[in-house]
Every structure is written in C-alpha cells, then in structure tokens.
LOLUMNU-196978 format. One record per atom (N, C-alpha, C, O, CB): residue number from 1; residue in three letters; atom name; z, x, y. Coordinates in steps of 0.001 Angstrom, whole numbers, padded with zeros to 6 digits, m for minus. Glycine has a CB too. Layout:
N
+-------+-------+------+---------+---------+---------+
! kemar ! torke ! loza !       z !       x !       y !
+-------+-------+------+---------+---------+---------+
!   NUM !   ALA !   CA !       Z !       X !       Y !
...
+-------+-------+------+---------+---------+---------+
END
This chain:
75
+-------+-------+------+---------+---------+---------+
! kemar ! torke ! loza !       z !       x !       y !
+-------+-------+------+---------+---------+---------+
!     1 !   UNK !    N !  093789 !  011132 !  169603 !
!     1 !   UNK !   CA !  093022 !  012094 !  170424 !
!     1 !   UNK !    C !  091630 !  012163 !  169953 !
!     1 !   UNK !    O !  090751 !  012198 !  170814 !
!     1 !   UNK !   CB !  093635 !  013479 !  170396 !
!     2 !   UNK !    N !  091295 !  012188 !  168672 !
!     2 !   UNK !   CA !  089872 !  012382 !  168254 !
!     2 !   UNK !    C !  089104 !  011143 !  168535 !
!     2 !   UNK !    O !  087923 !  011256 !  168865 !
!     2 !   UNK !   CB !  089749 !  012742 !  166750 !
!     3 !   UNK !    N !  089625 !  010036 !  168444 !
!     3 !   UNK !   CA !  088883 !  008776 !  168883 !
!     3 !   UNK !    C !  088570 !  008830 !  170354 !
!     3 !   UNK !    O !  087432 !  008561 !  170739 !
!     3 !   UNK !   CB !  089725 !  007475 !  168590 !
!     4 !   UNK !    N !  089498 !  009155 !  171172 !
!     4 !   UNK !   CA !  089265 !  009184 !  172616 !
!     4 !   UNK !    C !  088197 !  010232 !  172962 !
!     4 !   UNK !    O !  087347 !  009996 !  173821 !
!     4 !   UNK !   CB !  090586 !  009485 !  173374 !
!     5 !   UNK !    N !  088246 !  011378 !  172296 !
!     5 !   UNK !   CA !  087250 !  012416 !  172501 !
!     5 !   UNK !    C !  085843 !  011920 !  172132 !
!     5 !   UNK !    O !  084872 !  012218 !  172829 !
!     5 !   UNK !   CB !  087608 !  013655 !  171678 !
!     6 !   UNK !    N !  085744 !  011169 !  171041 !
!     6 !   UNK !   CA !  084452 !  010668 !  170670 !
!     6 !   UNK !    C !  083937 !  009604 !  171549 !
!     6 !   UNK !    O !  082754 !  009558 !  171885 !
!     6 !   UNK !   CB !  084484 !  010186 !  169335 !
!     7 !   UNK !    N !  084845 !  008731 !  171927 !
!     7 !   UNK !   CA !  084389 !  007631 !  172880 !
!     7 !   UNK !    C !  083998 !  008171 !  174264 !
!     7 !   UNK !    O !  083187 !  007546 !  174948 !
!     7 !   UNK !   CB !  085528 !  006563 !  173066 !
!     8 !   UNK !    N !  084546 !  009303 !  174692 !
!     8 !   UNK !   CA !  084132 !  009847 !  176023 !
!     8 !   UNK !    C !  082725 !  010284 !  176008 !
!     8 !   UNK !    O !  082191 !  010513 !  177093 !
!     8 !   UNK !   CB !  085001 !  011016 !  176445 !
!     9 !   UNK !    N !  082040 !  010431 !  174890 !
!     9 !   UNK !   CA !  080656 !  010796 !  174790 !
!     9 !   UNK !    C !  079717 !  009637 !  174992 !
!     9 !   UNK !    O !  078518 !  009860 !  175160 !
!     9 !   UNK !   CB !  080402 !  011412 !  173490 !
!    10 !   UNK !    N !  080218 !  008358 !  174986 !
!    10 !   UNK !   CA !  079380 !  007233 !  175002 !
!    10 !   UNK !    C !  079187 !  006481 !  176270 !
!    10 !   UNK !    O !  078349 !  005582 !  176334 !
!    10 !   UNK !   CB !  079833 !  006384 !  174086 !
!    11 !   UNK !    N !  079926 !  006813 !  177273 !
!    11 !   UNK !   CA !  079751 !  006133 !  178576 !
!    11 !   UNK !    C !  080884 !  006516 !  179567 !
!    11 !   UNK !    O !  081807 !  007273 !  179262 !
!    11 !   UNK !   CB !  079721 !  004577 !  178370 !
!    12 !   UNK !    N !  080734 !  005931 !  180771 !
!    12 !   UNK !   CA !  081609 !  006232 !  181833 !
!    12 !   UNK !    C !  082900 !  005315 !  181794 !
!    12 !   UNK !    O !  083996 !  005773 !  182117 !
!    12 !   UNK !   CB !  080847 !  006081 !  183151 !
!    13 !   UNK !    N !  082736 !  004041 !  181399 !
!    13 !   UNK !   CA !  083815 !  003128 !  181375 !
!    13 !   UNK !    C !  084103 !  002633 !  180000 !
!    13 !   UNK !    O !  083202 !  002357 !  179208 !
!    13 !   UNK !   CB !  083548 !  002015 !  182264 !
!    14 !   UNK !    N !  085402 !  002522 !  179720 !
!    14 !   UNK !   CA !  085866 !  002066 !  178379 !
!    14 !   UNK !    C !  086936 !  001015 !  178515 !
!    14 !   UNK !    O !  087899 !  001174 !  179264 !
!    14 !   UNK !   CB !  086408 !  003248 !  177544 !
!    15 !   UNK !    N !  086753 ! m000065 !  177775 !
!    15 !   UNK !   CA !  087714 ! m001112 !  177744 !
!    15 !   UNK !    C !  088393 ! m001088 !  176369 !
!    15 !   UNK !    O !  087744 ! m001189 !  175329 !
!    15 !   UNK !   CB !  087053 ! m002478 !  178043 !
!    16 !   UNK !    N !  089728 ! m000951 !  176406 !
!    16 !   UNK !   CA !  090538 ! m000855 !  175140 !
!    16 !   UNK !    C !  091513 ! m002023 !  175072 !
!    16 !   UNK !    O !  092135 ! m002390 !  176070 !
!    16 !   UNK !   CB !  091336 !  000519 !  175063 !
!    17 !   UNK !    N !  091632 ! m002578 !  173930 !
!    17 !   UNK !   CA !  092644 ! m003617 !  173655 !
!    17 !   UNK !    C !  093748 ! m002955 !  172781 !
!    17 !   UNK !    O !  093494 ! m002580 !  171636 !
!    17 !   UNK !   CB !  091988 ! m004904 !  172914 !
!    18 !   UNK !    N !  094922 ! m002826 !  173318 !
!    18 !   UNK !   CA !  096067 ! m002340 !  172532 !
!    18 !   UNK !    C !  096738 ! m003498 !  171911 !
!    18 !   UNK !    O !  097098 ! m004460 !  172589 !
!    18 !   UNK !   CB !  097060 ! m001544 !  173384 !
!    19 !   UNK !    N !  096918 ! m003424 !  170604 !
!    19 !   UNK !   CA !  097556 ! m004491 !  169843 !
!    19 !   UNK !    C !  098908 ! m003919 !  169333 !
!    19 !   UNK !    O !  098956 ! m002928 !  168605 !
!    19 !   UNK !   CB !  096617 ! m004997 !  168633 !
!    20 !   UNK !    N !  100025 ! m004615 !  169767 !
!    20 !   UNK !   CA !  101375 ! m004201 !  169357 !
!    20 !   UNK !    C !  101515 ! m004251 !  167818 !
!    20 !   UNK !    O !  100910 ! m005104 !  167168 !
!    20 !   UNK !   CB !  102449 ! m005116 !  170028 !
!    21 !   UNK !    N !  102322 ! m003327 !  167239 !
!    21 !   UNK !   CA !  102425 ! m003291 !  165806 !
!    21 !   UNK !    C !  102909 ! m004575 !  165113 !
!    21 !   UNK !    O !  102664 ! m004800 !  163928 !
!    21 !   UNK !   CB !  103307 ! m002214 !  165454 !
!    22 !   UNK !    N !  103617 ! m005416 !  165913 !
!    22 !   UNK !   CA !  104052 ! m006676 !  165278 !
!    22 !   UNK !    C !  103132 ! m007881 !  165524 !
!    22 !   UNK !    O !  103454 ! m009013 !  165161 !
!    22 !   UNK !   CB !  105423 ! m007018 !  165765 !
!    23 !   UNK !    N !  101997 ! m007610 !  166140 !
!    23 !   UNK !   CA !  100962 ! m008657 !  166317 !
!    23 !   UNK !    C !  100276 ! m008976 !  164965 !
!    23 !   UNK !    O !  100056 ! m008058 !  164175 !
!    23 !   UNK !   CB !  099887 ! m008192 !  167375 !
!    24 !   UNK !    N !  099948 ! m010201 !  164692 !
!    24 !   UNK !   CA !  099310 ! m010566 !  163445 !
!    24 !   UNK !    C !  097989 ! m009712 !  163186 !
!    24 !   UNK !    O !  097709 ! m009373 !  162036 !
!    24 !   UNK !   CB !  098987 ! m012098 !  163476 !
!    25 !   UNK !    N !  097208 ! m009379 !  164230 !
!    25 !   UNK !   CA !  096068 ! m008568 !  164000 !
!    25 !   UNK !    C !  096415 ! m007213 !  163548 !
!    25 !   UNK !    O !  095645 ! m006669 !  162757 !
!    25 !   UNK !   CB !  095265 ! m008494 !  165179 !
!    26 !   UNK !    N !  097466 ! m006595 !  163942 !
!    26 !   UNK !   CA !  097876 ! m005273 !  163479 !
!    26 !   UNK !    C !  098221 ! m005307 !  161963 !
!    26 !   UNK !    O !  098058 ! m004311 !  161258 !
!    26 !   UNK !   CB !  099099 ! m004771 !  164309 !
!    27 !   UNK !    N !  098676 ! m006420 !  161510 !
!    27 !   UNK !   CA !  098970 ! m006566 !  160087 !
!    27 !   UNK !    C !  097655 ! m006469 !  159265 !
!    27 !   UNK !    O !  097672 ! m006002 !  158126 !
!    27 !   UNK !   CB !  099698 ! m007934 !  159818 !
!    28 !   UNK !    N !  096599 ! m006880 !  159808 !
!    28 !   UNK !   CA !  095223 ! m006820 !  159195 !
!    28 !   UNK !    C !  094665 ! m005388 !  159295 !
!    28 !   UNK !    O !  093995 ! m004903 !  158384 !
!    28 !   UNK !   CB !  094228 ! m007839 !  159920 !
!    29 !   UNK !    N !  094952 ! m004750 !  160389 !
!    29 !   UNK !   CA !  094349 ! m003409 !  160651 !
!    29 !   UNK !    C !  095125 ! m002232 !  159968 !
!    29 !   UNK !    O !  094522 ! m001255 !  159525 !
!    29 !   UNK !   CB !  094299 ! m003163 !  162189 !
!    30 !   UNK !    N !  096460 ! m002359 !  159900 !
!    30 !   UNK !   CA !  097271 ! m001289 !  159362 !
!    30 !   UNK !    C !  097397 ! m001421 !  157891 !
!    30 !   UNK !    O !  097429 ! m002538 !  157374 !
!    30 !   UNK !   CB !  098623 ! m001266 !  159993 !
!    31 !   UNK !    N !  097472 ! m000302 !  157175 !
!    31 !   UNK !   CA !  097697 ! m000337 !  155654 !
!    31 !   UNK !    C !  099018 ! m001006 !  155402 !
!    31 !   UNK !    O !  100023 ! m000706 !  156047 !
!    31 !   UNK !   CB !  097699 !  001143 !  154987 !
!    32 !   UNK !    N !  099004 ! m001889 !  154484 !
!    32 !   UNK !   CA !  100220 ! m002661 !  154108 !
!    32 !   UNK !    C !  101232 ! m001817 !  153400 !
!    32 !   UNK !    O !  102427 ! m002059 !  153572 !
!    32 !   UNK !   CB !  099859 ! m003836 !  153223 !
!    33 !   UNK !    N !  100840 ! m000833 !  152608 !
!    33 !   UNK !   CA !  101774 ! m000149 !  151771 !
!    33 !   UNK !    C !  102448 !  001048 !  152483 !
!    33 !   UNK !    O !  103344 !  001679 !  151922 !
!    33 !   UNK !   CB !  101071 !  000309 !  150528 !
!    34 !   UNK !    N !  102021 !  001345 !  153691 !
!    34 !   UNK !   CA !  102595 !  002464 !  154380 !
!    34 !   UNK !    C !  103347 !  001997 !  155669 !
!    34 !   UNK !    O !  103009 !  000975 !  156266 !
!    34 !   UNK !   CB !  101487 !  003481 !  154722 !
!    35 !   UNK !    N !  104380 !  002789 !  156067 !
!    35 !   UNK !   CA !  105061 !  002376 !  157327 !
!    35 !   UNK !    C !  104153 !  002554 !  158512 !
!    35 !   UNK !    O !  103145 !  003250 !  158393 !
!    35 !   UNK !   CB !  106355 !  003181 !  157549 !
!    36 !   UNK !    N !  104451 !  001967 !  159648 !
!    36 !   UNK !   CA !  103628 !  002048 !  160855 !
!    36 !   UNK !    C !  103788 !  003490 !  161341 !
!    36 !   UNK !    O !  104895 !  004012 !  161466 !
!    36 !   UNK !   CB !  104065 !  000970 !  161977 !
!    37 !   UNK !    N !  102607 !  004125 !  161615 !
!    37 !   UNK !   CA !  102636 !  005519 !  162111 !
!    37 !   UNK !    C !  103600 !  005695 !  163380 !
!    37 !   UNK !    O !  103703 !  004794 !  164212 !
!    37 !   UNK !   CB !  101151 !  005960 !  162486 !
!    38 !   UNK !    N !  104234 !  006789 !  163472 !
!    38 !   UNK !   CA !  105088 !  007126 !  164674 !
!    38 !   UNK !    C !  104300 !  007130 !  165944 !
!    38 !   UNK !    O !  104840 !  006837 !  167011 !
!    38 !   UNK !   CB !  105753 !  008498 !  164513 !
!    39 !   UNK !    N !  103021 !  007458 !  165858 !
!    39 !   UNK !   CA !  102255 !  007591 !  167080 !
!    39 !   UNK !    C !  101536 !  006245 !  167447 !
!    39 !   UNK !    O !  100710 !  006220 !  168360 !
!    39 !   UNK !   CB !  101222 !  008742 !  166919 !
!    40 !   UNK !    N !  101850 !  005164 !  166747 !
!    40 !   UNK !   CA !  101278 !  003864 !  167102 !
!    40 !   UNK !    C !  102173 !  003248 !  168176 !
!    40 !   UNK !    O !  103112 !  002507 !  167886 !
!    40 !   UNK !   CB !  101155 !  002916 !  165840 !
!    41 !   UNK !    N !  101856 !  003572 !  169395 !
!    41 !   UNK !   CA !  102630 !  003006 !  170533 !
!    41 !   UNK !    C !  101734 !  003037 !  171748 !
!    41 !   UNK !    O !  100701 !  003706 !  171753 !
!    41 !   UNK !   CB !  103975 !  003811 !  170805 !
!    42 !   UNK !    N !  102132 !  002307 !  172783 !
!    42 !   UNK !   CA !  101298 !  002229 !  173949 !
!    42 !   UNK !    C !  101375 !  003599 !  174729 !
!    42 !   UNK !    O !  100386 !  004041 !  175313 !
!    42 !   UNK !   CB !  101748 !  001012 !  174852 !
!    43 !   UNK !    N !  102519 !  004214 !  174717 !
!    43 !   UNK !   CA !  102640 !  005551 !  175357 !
!    43 !   UNK !    C !  101790 !  006554 !  174622 !
!    43 !   UNK !    O !  101143 !  007381 !  175264 !
!    43 !   UNK !   CB !  104115 !  006034 !  175385 !
!    44 !   UNK !    N !  101760 !  006521 !  173309 !
!    44 !   UNK !   CA !  100932 !  007454 !  172515 !
!    44 !   UNK !    C !  099415 !  007202 !  172831 !
!    44 !   UNK !    O !  098618 !  008135 !  172936 !
!    44 !   UNK !   CB !  101226 !  007265 !  170948 !
!    45 !   UNK !    N !  099080 !  005937 !  172970 !
!    45 !   UNK !   CA !  097680 !  005581 !  173350 !
!    45 !   UNK !    C !  097315 !  006237 !  174685 !
!    45 !   UNK !    O !  096290 !  006910 !  174794 !
!    45 !   UNK !   CB !  097504 !  004016 !  173454 !
!    46 !   UNK !    N !  098144 !  006039 !  175675 !
!    46 !   UNK !   CA !  097862 !  006606 !  176938 !
!    46 !   UNK !    C !  097750 !  008125 !  176888 !
!    46 !   UNK !    O !  096880 !  008706 !  177538 !
!    46 !   UNK !   CB !  098897 !  006196 !  177895 !
!    47 !   UNK !    N !  098622 !  008768 !  176124 !
!    47 !   UNK !   CA !  098612 !  010213 !  175992 !
!    47 !   UNK !    C !  097335 !  010688 !  175252 !
!    47 !   UNK !    O !  096839 !  011771 !  175561 !
!    47 !   UNK !   CB !  099883 !  010683 !  175244 !
!    48 !   UNK !    N !  096819 !  009957 !  174343 !
!    48 !   UNK !   CA !  095623 !  010329 !  173582 !
!    48 !   UNK !    C !  094424 !  010176 !  174507 !
!    48 !   UNK !    O !  093503 !  010983 !  174387 !
!    48 !   UNK !   CB !  095459 !  009446 !  172283 !
!    49 !   UNK !    N !  094359 !  009259 !  175375 !
!    49 !   UNK !   CA !  093222 !  008990 !  176242 !
!    49 !   UNK !    C !  093268 !  009883 !  177516 !
!    49 !   UNK !    O !  092209 !  010180 !  178067 !
!    49 !   UNK !   CB !  093203 !  007487 !  176631 !
!    50 !   UNK !    N !  094396 !  010297 !  177973 !
!    50 !   UNK !   CA !  094633 !  010977 !  179225 !
!    50 !   UNK !    C !  093744 !  012278 !  179375 !
!    50 !   UNK !    O !  093275 !  012525 !  180486 !
!    50 !   UNK !   CB !  096138 !  011330 !  179323 !
!    51 !   UNK !    N !  093506 !  013072 !  178371 !
!    51 !   UNK !   CA !  092654 !  014258 !  178576 !
!    51 !   UNK !    C !  091168 !  013834 !  178849 !
!    51 !   UNK !    O !  090403 !  014648 !  179366 !
!    51 !   UNK !   CB !  092735 !  015203 !  177308 !
!    52 !   UNK !    N !  090777 !  012663 !  178536 !
!    52 !   UNK !   CA !  089322 !  012281 !  178618 !
!    52 !   UNK !    C !  089045 !  011195 !  179589 !
!    52 !   UNK !    O !  087925 !  011083 !  180088 !
!    52 !   UNK !   CB !  088809 !  011841 !  177282 !
!    53 !   UNK !    N !  090053 !  010365 !  179886 !
!    53 !   UNK !   CA !  089902 !  009195 !  180680 !
!    53 !   UNK !    C !  090978 !  009012 !  181699 !
!    53 !   UNK !    O !  092086 !  009517 !  181522 !
!    53 !   UNK !   CB !  089844 !  008041 !  179830 !
!    54 !   UNK !    N !  090685 !  008293 !  182780 !
!    54 !   UNK !   CA !  091661 !  007891 !  183863 !
!    54 !   UNK !    C !  091859 !  006420 !  183708 !
!    54 !   UNK !    O !  090876 !  005686 !  183599 !
!    54 !   UNK !   CB !  091144 !  008244 !  185351 !
!    55 !   UNK !    N !  093080 !  005947 !  183691 !
!    55 !   UNK !   CA !  093366 !  004529 !  183636 !
!    55 !   UNK !    C !  093039 !  003881 !  184969 !
!    55 !   UNK !    O !  093581 !  004290 !  185996 !
!    55 !   UNK !   CB !  094829 !  004286 !  183262 !
!    56 !   UNK !    N !  092195 !  002912 !  184982 !
!    56 !   UNK !   CA !  091833 !  002192 !  186191 !
!    56 !   UNK !    C !  092635 !  000907 !  186399 !
!    56 !   UNK !    O !  093036 !  000559 !  187510 !
!    56 !   UNK !   CB !  090377 !  001870 !  186158 !
!    57 !   UNK !    N !  092845 !  000223 !  185278 !
!    57 !   UNK !   CA !  093490 ! m001095 !  185351 !
!    57 !   UNK !    C !  094030 ! m001444 !  183985 !
!    57 !   UNK !    O !  093515 ! m001006 !  182957 !
!    57 !   UNK !   CB !  092500 ! m002191 !  185847 !
!    58 !   UNK !    N !  095112 ! m002269 !  183999 !
!    58 !   UNK !   CA !  095632 ! m002731 !  182751 !
!    58 !   UNK !    C !  096276 ! m004105 !  182973 !
!    58 !   UNK !    O !  096771 ! m004389 !  184064 !
!    58 !   UNK !   CB !  096638 ! m001716 !  182164 !
!    59 !   UNK !    N !  096269 ! m004960 !  181935 !
!    59 !   UNK !   CA !  096732 ! m006283 !  182062 !
!    59 !   UNK !    C !  097212 ! m006775 !  180727 !
!    59 !   UNK !    O !  096579 ! m006499 !  179708 !
!    59 !   UNK !   CB !  095671 ! m007165 !  182619 !
!    60 !   UNK !    N !  098316 ! m007500 !  180700 !
!    60 !   UNK !   CA !  098750 ! m008145 !  179450 !
!    60 !   UNK !    C !  097934 ! m009399 !  179214 !
!    60 !   UNK !    O !  097512 ! m010043 !  180175 !
!    60 !   UNK !   CB !  100262 ! m008487 !  179493 !
!    61 !   UNK !    N !  097697 ! m009768 !  177950 !
!    61 !   UNK !   CA !  097017 ! m010974 !  177612 !
!    61 !   UNK !    C !  098093 ! m012020 !  177507 !
!    61 !   UNK !    O !  099011 ! m011852 !  176705 !
!    61 !   UNK !   CB !  096180 ! m010839 !  176306 !
!    62 !   UNK !    N !  098033 ! m013114 !  178288 !
!    62 !   UNK !   CA !  099043 ! m014132 !  178286 !
!    62 !   UNK !    C !  099202 ! m014735 !  176869 !
!    62 !   UNK !    O !  098221 ! m015036 !  176189 !
!    62 !   UNK !   CB !  098691 ! m015217 !  179312 !
!    63 !   UNK !    N !  100452 ! m014896 !  176461 !
!    63 !   UNK !   CA !  100778 ! m015520 !  175236 !
!    63 !   UNK !    C !  100531 ! m014652 !  173992 !
!    63 !   UNK !    O !  100631 ! m015149 !  172870 !
!    63 !   UNK !   CB !  100024 ! m016757 !  175137 !
!    64 !   UNK !    N !  100220 ! m013401 !  174170 !
!    64 !   UNK !   CA !  100001 ! m012437 !  173076 !
!    64 !   UNK !    C !  100641 ! m011168 !  173333 !
!    64 !   UNK !    O !  100906 ! m010869 !  174498 !
!    64 !   UNK !   CB !  098576 ! m012200 !  172838 !
!    65 !   UNK !    N !  100936 ! m010343 !  172328 !
!    65 !   UNK !   CA !  101453 ! m009011 !  172494 !
!    65 !   UNK !    C !  100355 ! m007978 !  172446 !
!    65 !   UNK !    O !  100338 ! m007089 !  171595 !
!    65 !   UNK !   CB !  102476 ! m008722 !  171450 !
!    66 !   UNK !    N !  099420 ! m008121 !  173405 !
!    66 !   UNK !   CA !  098301 ! m007296 !  173490 !
!    66 !   UNK !    C !  098127 ! m006915 !  174952 !
!    66 !   UNK !    O !  098620 ! m007605 !  175844 !
!    66 !   UNK !   CB !  097075 ! m007978 !  172912 !
!    67 !   UNK !    N !  097425 ! m005815 !  175195 !
!    67 !   UNK !   CA !  097207 ! m005320 !  176576 !
!    67 !   UNK !    C !  095748 ! m004803 !  176627 !
!    67 !   UNK !    O !  095303 ! m004091 !  175727 !
!    67 !   UNK !   CB !  098274 ! m004151 !  176977 !
!    68 !   UNK !    N !  095034 ! m005167 !  177672 !
!    68 !   UNK !   CA !  093709 ! m004654 !  177944 !
!    68 !   UNK !    C !  093820 ! m003568 !  178982 !
!    68 !   UNK !    O !  094510 ! m003700 !  179994 !
!    68 !   UNK !   CB !  092757 ! m005771 !  178409 !
!    69 !   UNK !    N !  093113 ! m002482 !  178696 !
!    69 !   UNK !   CA !  093100 ! m001353 !  179631 !
!    69 !   UNK !    C !  091621 ! m000932 !  179924 !
!    69 !   UNK !    O !  090778 ! m000894 !  179028 !
!    69 !   UNK !   CB !  093930 ! m000135 !  179034 !
!    70 !   UNK !    N !  091370 ! m000635 !  181153 !
!    70 !   UNK !   CA !  090032 ! m000170 !  181598 !
!    70 !   UNK !    C !  090213 !  001292 !  181997 !
!    70 !   UNK !    O !  091023 !  001653 !  182851 !
!    70 !   UNK !   CB !  089445 ! m001055 !  182823 !
!    71 !   UNK !    N !  089424 !  002089 !  181336 !
!    71 !   UNK !   CA !  089508 !  003597 !  181562 !
!    71 !   UNK !    C !  088123 !  004030 !  182175 !
!    71 !   UNK !    O !  087093 !  003399 !  181938 !
!    71 !   UNK !   CB !  089823 !  004431 !  180120 !
!    72 !   UNK !    N !  088162 !  005093 !  182941 !
!    72 !   UNK !   CA !  086980 !  005791 !  183388 !
!    72 !   UNK !    C !  086950 !  007219 !  182805 !
!    72 !   UNK !    O !  087964 !  007916 !  182821 !
!    72 !   UNK !   CB !  086934 !  005824 !  184928 !
!    73 !   UNK !    N !  085814 !  007638 !  182305 !
!    73 !   UNK !   CA !  085654 !  008895 !  181692 !
!    73 !   UNK !    C !  085806 !  010000 !  182774 !
!    73 !   UNK !    O !  085262 !  009872 !  183871 !
!    73 !   UNK !   CB !  084294 !  008964 !  180974 !
!    74 !   UNK !    N !  086552 !  011088 !  182451 !
!    74 !   UNK !   CA !  086725 !  012164 !  183408 !
!    74 !   UNK !    C !  085615 !  013184 !  183366 !
!    74 !   UNK !    O !  085499 !  013989 !  184290 !
!    74 !   UNK !   CB !  088018 !  012838 !  183177 !
!    75 !   UNK !    N !  084831 !  013186 !  182381 !
!    75 !   UNK !   CA !  083818 !  014230 !  182220 !
!    75 !   UNK !    C !  082408 !  013739 !  182446 !
!    75 !   UNK !    O !  081460 !  014517 !  182342 !
!    75 !   UNK !   CB !  083912 !  014823 !  180860 !
+-------+-------+------+---------+---------+---------+
END
C-alpha cells in the first residue's frame, strides 16, 4: 500500500511488472533467510494498488512467470 501511495504522486500512468515468487528474479529480490511474505501475491498487489490506481491492461510475458500491468492514477 505505501509503495502504491508514493507512486501515485509521480504521474498518471504506471507500468508494473509482477514477478511470481518462484521466478529466478524473485530469488534475487527477496531476502534468502526469510520465508516469502504472505502478502506477496498478484491478488495482494492488485489490492494494494486499487485505492490509488485503476487497472487498464495486463498481460503475461510469454515463457516467464511474470505479468505486466498498466495502471491509471485515480487522483
């Protein structure tokens, strides 16, 4: 939620790449010694952005466990 609120101050359109927890990039981004946070999910991402952005479009990246999402700022 805090990241979405901060990003809403920077512009009208936002492109977000969601990386699944089992993607190799997630292994680099997430702390190794801790379990994956419960709120690390696509649904949790949508819920965090919903108060500040409207989802315009989304697409899976072929051959990867990633999704691109285009949001429009509500404020």
